[in-house]
PLY file of the C-alpha trace (Angstrom):
ply
format ascii 1.0
element vertex 259
property float x
property float y
property float z
element edge 258
property int vertex1
property int vertex2
end_header
34.61 25.77 15.09
31.80 24.47 17.28
28.38 24.60 15.64
25.13 24.42 17.58
23.33 22.04 15.23
20.09 22.26 17.17
19.92 26.02 16.65
20.88 25.68 13.00
18.13 23.08 12.56
15.58 25.33 14.27
16.55 28.31 12.12
16.17 26.38 8.88
12.97 24.81 10.12
11.46 28.24 10.71
12.66 29.34 7.28
11.19 26.39 5.38
8.02 28.28 4.46
9.87 31.39 3.26
12.92 29.66 1.79
11.63 29.53 -1.77
10.63 33.21 -1.56
13.93 34.56 -0.23
16.30 31.97 -1.70
17.24 33.82 -4.91
20.95 33.52 -4.14
20.63 29.79 -3.42
18.77 29.25 -6.71
21.36 31.20 -8.69
24.18 29.13 -7.17
22.39 25.88 -8.07
21.95 27.13 -11.63
25.62 28.06 -11.80
26.59 24.62 -10.50
24.46 23.03 -13.19
26.09 25.15 -15.90
29.57 24.09 -14.75
28.67 20.43 -14.29
29.08 19.09 -17.88
32.73 20.15 -18.12
33.53 18.30 -14.89
31.82 14.98 -15.61
33.66 11.97 -17.04
32.63 11.11 -20.57
29.24 9.33 -20.71
28.85 9.46 -16.89
25.27 8.82 -15.81
24.51 8.34 -12.09
22.06 5.70 -10.94
21.84 6.73 -7.26
22.18 10.40 -6.39
22.21 12.27 -3.07
21.29 15.93 -2.64
23.18 16.59 0.61
21.66 19.50 2.50
18.74 19.52 0.08
16.68 22.33 1.62
13.33 22.58 -0.13
14.62 20.75 -3.19
15.59 23.30 -5.83
18.85 21.47 -6.50
17.01 18.18 -6.78
14.63 19.73 -9.29
17.60 20.90 -11.37
19.21 17.47 -11.26
15.94 15.77 -12.19
15.95 17.75 -15.41
19.58 16.72 -15.99
19.15 13.02 -15.09
15.40 12.20 -15.12
15.95 8.45 -14.61
18.32 8.66 -11.63
17.21 7.52 -8.18
17.40 10.73 -6.13
17.41 11.16 -2.36
17.61 14.33 -0.30
19.07 14.67 3.18
18.61 17.70 5.41
19.02 18.56 9.08
15.54 20.08 9.20
12.34 18.03 9.28
10.45 21.01 7.84
12.78 21.15 4.83
12.34 17.41 4.30
8.58 17.87 4.48
8.79 20.45 1.69
10.77 17.94 -0.38
8.03 15.37 0.14
5.38 17.91 -0.90
7.27 18.33 -4.18
7.29 14.57 -4.73
10.93 13.88 -3.86
12.40 11.26 -1.54
14.23 12.77 1.44
15.28 11.92 4.99
16.27 13.92 8.06
19.96 13.64 8.79
23.15 15.45 9.79
25.70 15.46 6.96
28.35 14.66 9.56
26.54 11.42 10.43
24.16 10.40 7.66
21.56 7.61 7.93
22.83 5.74 4.87
24.81 2.55 4.30
28.35 2.81 3.00
28.80 2.86 -0.81
25.16 3.92 -1.21
25.54 6.62 -3.91
27.54 7.19 -7.07
26.99 10.97 -7.13
26.61 13.56 -4.36
25.45 17.12 -5.01
25.93 19.54 -2.10
25.07 23.20 -2.57
25.71 25.71 0.24
25.50 23.22 3.10
29.09 22.38 4.05
29.64 25.67 5.89
27.51 24.22 8.70
29.85 21.24 9.05
33.44 20.60 10.07
35.41 19.53 6.95
37.44 16.97 8.95
34.17 15.20 9.80
31.88 15.79 6.84
34.27 14.84 4.02
35.03 11.36 5.43
31.28 10.86 5.85
30.55 11.91 2.27
33.36 9.59 1.16
31.84 6.73 3.18
28.43 6.88 1.47
29.95 7.19 -2.00
30.90 4.05 -3.90
34.38 3.64 -5.35
34.90 6.27 -8.07
31.72 8.02 -6.97
31.65 11.76 -7.61
31.27 14.62 -5.13
30.21 18.01 -6.49
29.75 20.89 -4.07
29.85 24.60 -3.53
30.50 26.36 -0.23
31.43 29.86 0.96
35.07 30.62 1.72
36.78 33.61 3.39
35.80 36.86 1.70
32.09 36.09 2.14
29.77 38.72 3.68
32.43 41.39 4.32
29.67 44.02 4.34
27.86 42.25 7.19
31.12 41.85 9.08
31.87 45.56 8.78
28.33 46.75 9.56
28.14 44.83 12.83
31.80 45.00 13.89
32.30 46.08 17.49
28.59 45.88 18.35
29.17 42.99 20.76
31.23 39.81 21.08
29.06 37.76 18.71
30.34 36.38 15.41
27.85 37.22 12.68
29.93 35.72 9.87
31.05 32.12 10.06
34.81 31.35 10.10
34.72 29.77 6.64
37.40 27.26 5.62
39.86 28.41 2.96
40.12 26.49 -0.34
43.49 24.96 0.55
42.04 23.70 3.85
39.14 22.13 2.00
41.51 20.45 -0.45
43.63 19.04 2.38
40.57 17.62 4.13
39.29 16.13 0.88
42.60 14.32 0.31
42.75 13.09 3.89
39.21 11.73 3.52
40.22 9.64 0.48
39.22 11.85 -2.43
41.33 12.27 -5.54
41.18 14.21 -8.83
40.19 17.27 -6.82
39.22 20.43 -8.70
38.44 23.65 -6.85
37.25 26.75 -8.66
36.58 30.04 -6.86
34.10 32.70 -7.96
32.75 35.91 -6.45
28.96 36.17 -6.43
27.41 39.56 -5.61
23.71 40.03 -4.93
22.07 43.47 -4.66
19.14 44.63 -2.55
17.32 47.97 -2.31
17.79 48.55 1.43
19.31 47.21 4.64
16.13 45.43 5.71
16.06 43.52 2.42
19.69 42.49 2.98
18.87 41.10 6.42
15.69 39.41 5.16
17.66 37.70 2.37
19.78 35.99 5.05
17.15 35.42 7.74
14.53 34.31 5.22
16.57 31.23 4.32
17.63 30.47 7.90
21.28 31.32 7.33
21.69 33.69 10.26
22.96 31.19 12.83
26.64 31.36 13.68
29.05 29.63 16.01
27.94 28.52 19.46
27.55 31.90 21.14
24.19 33.47 21.82
23.80 36.83 20.14
22.28 39.42 22.45
19.29 41.40 21.28
20.27 44.62 19.54
18.54 47.90 20.28
17.24 50.39 17.75
20.37 52.53 18.00
22.65 49.59 17.19
20.50 48.57 14.22
20.54 52.17 12.97
24.33 52.27 13.23
24.67 48.94 11.37
22.35 50.18 8.63
24.30 53.41 8.23
27.56 51.51 7.99
26.11 49.20 5.38
24.96 52.19 3.31
28.62 53.04 2.68
28.73 50.05 0.29
25.81 51.23 -1.87
26.47 51.32 -5.61
24.33 51.89 -8.70
22.66 48.49 -8.32
21.83 48.91 -4.62
23.32 47.42 -1.47
25.70 44.55 -2.29
25.95 41.23 -0.48
29.20 39.54 -1.47
29.80 35.80 -1.42
33.16 34.21 -2.23
32.35 30.67 -3.32
34.40 27.61 -4.13
32.97 25.08 -6.58
34.49 21.71 -5.81
34.67 18.40 -7.63
36.32 15.21 -6.33
36.34 11.46 -6.89
36.05 8.96 -4.02
38.82 6.33 -4.08
38.52 3.19 -1.98
0 1
1 2
2 3
3 4
4 5
5 6
6 7
7 8
8 9
9 10
10 11
11 12
12 13
13 14
14 15
15 16
16 17
17 18
18 19
19 20
20 21
21 22
22 23
23 24
24 25
25 26
26 27
27 28
28 29
29 30
30 31
31 32
32 33
33 34
34 35
35 36
36 37
37 38
38 39
39 40
40 41
41 42
42 43
43 44
44 45
45 46
46 47
47 48
48 49
49 50
50 51
51 52
52 53
53 54
54 55
55 56
56 57
57 58
58 59
59 60
60 61
61 62
62 63
63 64
64 65
65 66
66 67
67 68
68 69
69 70
70 71
71 72
72 73
73 74
74 75
75 76
76 77
77 78
78 79
79 80
80 81
81 82
82 83
83 84
84 85
85 86
86 87
87 88
88 89
89 90
90 91
91 92
92 93
93 94
94 95
95 96
96 97
97 98
98 99
99 100
100 101
101 102
102 103
103 104
104 105
105 106
106 107
107 108
108 109
109 110
110 111
111 112
112 113
113 114
114 115
115 116
116 117
117 118
118 119
119 120
120 121
121 122
122 123
123 124
124 125
125 126
126 127
127 128
128 129
129 130
130 131
131 132
132 133
133 134
134 135
135 136
136 137
137 138
138 139
139 140
140 141
141 142
142 143
143 144
144 145
145 146
146 147
147 148
148 149
149 150
150 151
151 152
152 153
153 154
154 155
155 156
156 157
157 158
158 159
159 160
160 161
161 162
162 163
163 164
164 165
165 166
166 167
167 168
168 169
169 170
170 171
171 172
172 173
173 174
174 175
175 176
176 177
177 178
178 179
179 180
180 181
181 182
182 183
183 184
184 185
185 186
186 187
187 188
188 189
189 190
190 191
191 192
192 193
193 194
194 195
195 196
196 197
197 198
198 199
199 200
200 201
201 202
202 203
203 204
204 205
205 206
206 207
207 208
208 209
209 210
210 211
211 212
212 213
213 214
214 215
215 216
216 217
217 218
218 219
219 220
220 221
221 222
222 223
223 224
224 225
225 226
226 227
227 228
228 229
229 230
230 231
231 232
232 233
233 234
234 235
235 236
236 237
237 238
238 239
239 240
240 241
241 242
242 243
243 244
244 245
245 246
246 247
247 248
248 249
249 250
250 251
251 252
252 253
253 254
254 255
255 256
256 257
257 258
Protein backbone atom coordinates (compact mmCIF):
# COMPACT_ATOMS: atom_id res chain seq x y z
CA UNK A 1 0.00 0.00 0.00
CA UNK A 2 1.33 3.41 -1.01
CA UNK A 3 -0.22 6.29 0.92
CA UNK A 4 -0.10 9.89 -0.27
CA UNK A 5 0.72 11.45 3.10
CA UNK A 6 0.48 14.97 1.74
CA UNK A 7 -3.12 14.43 0.68
CA UNK A 8 -3.96 12.71 3.96
CA UNK A 9 -2.44 15.66 5.83
CA UNK A 10 -4.43 18.15 3.74
CA UNK A 11 -7.68 16.25 4.30
CA UNK A 12 -7.24 16.17 8.06
CA UNK A 13 -6.13 19.78 8.08
CA UNK A 14 -9.34 20.82 6.35
CA UNK A 15 -11.33 18.70 8.80
CA UNK A 16 -9.75 20.14 11.94
CA UNK A 17 -12.54 22.67 12.45
CA UNK A 18 -15.34 20.13 11.97
CA UNK A 19 -13.61 17.14 13.55
CA UNK A 20 -15.13 17.57 17.00
CA UNK A 21 -18.59 18.00 15.43
CA UNK A 22 -18.51 14.93 13.19
CA UNK A 23 -16.18 12.72 15.23
CA UNK A 24 -18.82 10.77 17.20
CA UNK A 25 -17.38 7.44 16.08
CA UNK A 26 -13.85 8.51 17.04
CA UNK A 27 -15.03 9.61 20.48
CA UNK A 28 -16.91 6.36 21.08
CA UNK A 29 -13.82 4.33 20.15
CA UNK A 30 -11.66 6.36 22.57
CA UNK A 31 -14.22 5.76 25.31
CA UNK A 32 -14.25 2.04 24.54
CA UNK A 33 -10.45 1.95 24.64
CA UNK A 34 -10.53 3.63 28.03
CA UNK A 35 -13.06 1.10 29.35
CA UNK A 36 -10.86 -1.81 28.24
CA UNK A 37 -7.61 -0.25 29.48
CA UNK A 38 -7.66 -1.27 33.19
CA UNK A 39 -7.84 -4.99 32.43
CA UNK A 40 -4.78 -4.72 30.18
CA UNK A 41 -2.47 -2.73 32.45
CA UNK A 42 0.12 -4.35 34.72
CA UNK A 43 -0.67 -4.04 38.39
CA UNK A 44 0.06 -0.54 39.76
CA UNK A 45 1.28 0.70 36.32
CA UNK A 46 1.42 4.48 36.16
CA UNK A 47 3.06 6.15 33.13
CA UNK A 48 5.27 9.18 33.55
CA UNK A 49 5.68 10.09 29.85
CA UNK A 50 2.79 9.38 27.50
CA UNK A 51 2.36 9.83 23.74
CA UNK A 52 -0.98 10.23 21.98
CA UNK A 53 0.10 9.06 18.50
CA UNK A 54 -2.16 10.51 15.82
CA UNK A 55 -3.78 12.75 18.42
CA UNK A 56 -6.21 14.64 16.18
CA UNK A 57 -7.88 17.41 18.15
CA UNK A 58 -7.08 15.75 21.46
CA UNK A 59 -10.13 13.81 22.63
CA UNK A 60 -7.97 10.81 23.51
CA UNK A 61 -5.55 13.03 25.40
CA UNK A 62 -8.45 14.49 27.36
CA UNK A 63 -9.57 10.97 28.31
CA UNK A 64 -6.07 10.00 29.39
CA UNK A 65 -5.67 13.19 31.41
CA UNK A 66 -8.65 12.12 33.48
CA UNK A 67 -7.09 8.66 33.89
CA UNK A 68 -3.54 9.87 34.68
CA UNK A 69 -3.69 13.58 35.60
CA UNK A 70 -0.02 13.77 36.61
CA UNK A 71 1.48 12.15 33.50
CA UNK A 72 3.53 14.20 31.04
CA UNK A 73 1.45 13.98 27.84
CA UNK A 74 2.49 14.78 24.28
CA UNK A 75 0.46 14.56 21.09
CA UNK A 76 1.81 13.91 17.60
CA UNK A 77 -0.19 14.39 14.41
CA UNK A 78 0.52 14.71 10.70
CA UNK A 79 -1.63 17.84 10.48
CA UNK A 80 -0.52 21.26 11.73
CA UNK A 81 -4.17 22.27 12.07
CA UNK A 82 -4.88 19.31 14.37
CA UNK A 83 -1.83 20.20 16.46
CA UNK A 84 -3.07 23.78 16.67
CA UNK A 85 -6.37 22.52 18.07
CA UNK A 86 -4.42 20.54 20.67
CA UNK A 87 -2.58 23.69 21.68
CA UNK A 88 -5.87 25.60 21.95
CA UNK A 89 -7.03 22.96 24.45
CA UNK A 90 -3.86 23.41 26.49
CA UNK A 91 -2.05 20.22 25.45
CA UNK A 92 1.51 19.76 24.24
CA UNK A 93 1.71 18.46 20.67
CA UNK A 94 4.06 18.41 17.68
CA UNK A 95 3.64 17.85 13.94
CA UNK A 96 5.05 14.51 12.86
CA UNK A 97 4.55 11.41 10.74
CA UNK A 98 4.09 8.29 12.89
CA UNK A 99 6.41 6.48 10.50
CA UNK A 100 9.21 8.93 11.33
CA UNK A 101 8.52 10.73 14.59
CA UNK A 102 10.50 13.73 15.89
CA UNK A 103 11.34 12.10 19.22
CA UNK A 104 14.45 10.57 20.77
CA UNK A 105 14.58 6.83 21.30
CA UNK A 106 13.21 5.51 24.63
CA UNK A 107 11.25 8.74 25.09
CA UNK A 108 7.91 7.32 26.34
CA UNK A 109 6.69 4.58 28.64
CA UNK A 110 3.14 4.50 27.22
CA UNK A 111 1.77 5.10 23.71
CA UNK A 112 -1.94 5.50 22.99
CA UNK A 113 -2.90 5.33 19.31
CA UNK A 114 -6.57 5.48 18.34
CA UNK A 115 -7.61 5.11 14.68
CA UNK A 116 -4.36 6.37 13.17
CA UNK A 117 -2.40 3.27 12.14
CA UNK A 118 -4.53 2.66 9.04
CA UNK A 119 -2.69 5.59 7.44
CA UNK A 120 0.67 3.88 8.01
CA UNK A 121 2.48 0.77 6.82
CA UNK A 122 2.74 -1.66 9.77
CA UNK A 123 6.26 -2.75 8.74
CA UNK A 124 7.40 0.86 9.19
CA UNK A 125 5.21 2.28 11.95
CA UNK A 126 5.58 -0.51 14.52
CA UNK A 127 9.41 -0.37 14.58
CA UNK A 128 9.12 3.41 14.97
CA UNK A 129 6.67 3.11 17.85
CA UNK A 130 8.99 0.53 19.40
CA UNK A 131 11.95 2.90 18.99
CA UNK A 132 10.38 5.75 20.97
CA UNK A 133 9.16 3.44 23.73
CA UNK A 134 11.48 2.59 26.60
CA UNK A 135 12.13 -1.03 27.55
CA UNK A 136 8.88 -2.57 28.83
CA UNK A 137 6.97 0.47 27.59
CA UNK A 138 3.37 -0.20 26.63
CA UNK A 139 1.64 0.28 23.27
CA UNK A 140 -2.16 0.45 23.24
CA UNK A 141 -3.95 1.00 19.94
CA UNK A 142 -7.04 0.44 17.91
CA UNK A 143 -7.23 0.30 14.12
CA UNK A 144 -9.71 -0.86 11.47
CA UNK A 145 -9.24 -4.30 9.93
CA UNK A 146 -10.89 -6.03 6.94
CA UNK A 147 -14.67 -5.99 7.25
CA UNK A 148 -14.69 -2.20 7.73
CA UNK A 149 -17.03 -0.04 5.60
CA UNK A 150 -18.55 -2.86 3.52
CA UNK A 151 -21.55 -0.62 2.83
CA UNK A 152 -19.33 2.05 1.27
CA UNK A 153 -17.48 -0.57 -0.75
CA UNK A 154 -20.75 -1.94 -2.13
CA UNK A 155 -22.37 1.45 -2.79
CA UNK A 156 -19.46 2.68 -4.91
CA UNK A 157 -18.35 -0.61 -6.47
CA UNK A 158 -17.85 -0.43 -10.22
CA UNK A 159 -18.23 3.37 -10.36
CA UNK A 160 -14.60 3.82 -11.42
CA UNK A 161 -11.14 2.42 -10.69
CA UNK A 162 -10.71 4.28 -7.39
CA UNK A 163 -10.40 2.51 -4.05
CA UNK A 164 -12.76 4.13 -1.57
CA UNK A 165 -11.98 1.72 1.26
CA UNK A 166 -8.41 1.25 2.42
CA UNK A 167 -6.82 -2.22 2.14
CA UNK A 168 -6.71 -2.69 5.92
CA UNK A 169 -4.21 -5.11 7.48
CA UNK A 170 -5.66 -8.26 9.02
CA UNK A 171 -5.11 -8.97 12.74
CA UNK A 172 -2.61 -11.76 12.07
CA UNK A 173 -0.59 -9.41 9.85
CA UNK A 174 -0.56 -6.80 12.60
CA UNK A 175 0.59 -9.38 15.13
CA UNK A 176 3.42 -10.54 12.86
CA UNK A 177 4.63 -6.97 12.33
CA UNK A 178 4.44 -6.26 16.05
CA UNK A 179 6.63 -9.29 16.83
CA UNK A 180 9.11 -8.41 14.10
CA UNK A 181 9.35 -4.88 15.53
CA UNK A 182 10.33 -6.23 18.96
CA UNK A 183 7.02 -6.28 20.81
CA UNK A 184 5.98 -9.10 23.12
CA UNK A 185 2.97 -10.02 25.29
CA UNK A 186 0.75 -9.09 22.36
CA UNK A 187 -3.01 -9.09 22.89
CA UNK A 188 -5.40 -8.42 20.01
CA UNK A 189 -9.14 -8.19 20.53
CA UNK A 190 -11.57 -7.65 17.64
CA UNK A 191 -14.95 -5.94 17.91
CA UNK A 192 -17.59 -4.80 15.42
CA UNK A 193 -18.71 -1.20 15.86
CA UNK A 194 -21.81 -0.05 13.95
CA UNK A 195 -22.86 3.58 13.69
CA UNK A 196 -26.23 4.68 12.27
CA UNK A 197 -27.18 7.79 10.32
CA UNK A 198 -30.52 9.07 8.99
CA UNK A 199 -29.52 9.40 5.32
CA UNK A 200 -26.76 8.89 2.78
CA UNK A 201 -25.52 12.47 3.02
CA UNK A 202 -25.05 12.08 6.78
CA UNK A 203 -23.06 8.88 6.17
CA UNK A 204 -20.72 10.69 3.77
CA UNK A 205 -20.43 13.71 6.08
CA UNK A 206 -19.47 11.44 9.00
CA UNK A 207 -16.44 10.31 6.99
CA UNK A 208 -15.54 13.54 5.20
CA UNK A 209 -16.11 15.64 8.31
CA UNK A 210 -13.20 13.97 10.09
CA UNK A 211 -10.93 13.89 7.03
CA UNK A 212 -11.04 10.13 6.65
CA UNK A 213 -11.97 10.04 2.97
CA UNK A 214 -8.46 9.81 1.52
CA UNK A 215 -7.43 6.45 0.14
CA UNK A 216 -4.43 4.94 -1.60
CA UNK A 217 -2.41 6.98 -4.07
CA UNK A 218 -4.90 7.21 -6.93
CA UNK A 219 -6.85 10.35 -7.69
CA UNK A 220 -10.58 9.80 -7.51
CA UNK A 221 -12.41 11.39 -10.43
CA UNK A 222 -15.33 13.68 -9.76
CA UNK A 223 -18.63 11.82 -9.68
CA UNK A 224 -21.70 13.14 -11.44
CA UNK A 225 -25.20 13.41 -10.01
CA UNK A 226 -26.28 10.13 -11.58
CA UNK A 227 -23.40 8.21 -9.98
CA UNK A 228 -24.11 9.75 -6.57
CA UNK A 229 -27.79 8.86 -6.94
CA UNK A 230 -26.88 5.26 -7.78
CA UNK A 231 -24.52 5.03 -4.78
CA UNK A 232 -27.21 6.43 -2.49
CA UNK A 233 -29.79 3.95 -3.76
CA UNK A 234 -27.40 1.07 -3.24
CA UNK A 235 -26.65 2.22 0.28
CA UNK A 236 -30.38 2.38 1.07
CA UNK A 237 -30.50 -1.41 0.74
CA UNK A 238 -28.69 -1.60 4.11
CA UNK A 239 -31.25 0.51 5.99
CA UNK A 240 -32.58 -1.00 9.21
CA UNK A 241 -34.75 0.24 12.07
CA UNK A 242 -31.96 2.47 13.38
CA UNK A 243 -31.15 4.06 10.01
CA UNK A 244 -28.28 3.59 7.57
CA UNK A 245 -25.45 1.57 9.16
CA UNK A 246 -21.74 2.27 8.87
CA UNK A 247 -19.82 -0.81 9.97
CA UNK A 248 -16.31 -0.79 11.39
CA UNK A 249 -14.39 -3.95 12.28
CA UNK A 250 -11.81 -2.86 14.84
CA UNK A 251 -8.89 -4.54 16.52
CA UNK A 252 -7.88 -3.33 19.99
CA UNK A 253 -4.21 -4.09 20.47
CA UNK A 254 -1.88 -4.15 23.45
CA UNK A 255 1.86 -4.93 23.35
CA UNK A 256 5.02 -4.49 25.41
CA UNK A 257 8.26 -3.16 23.91
CA UNK A 258 11.25 -5.42 24.64
CA UNK A 259 14.79 -4.14 24.10
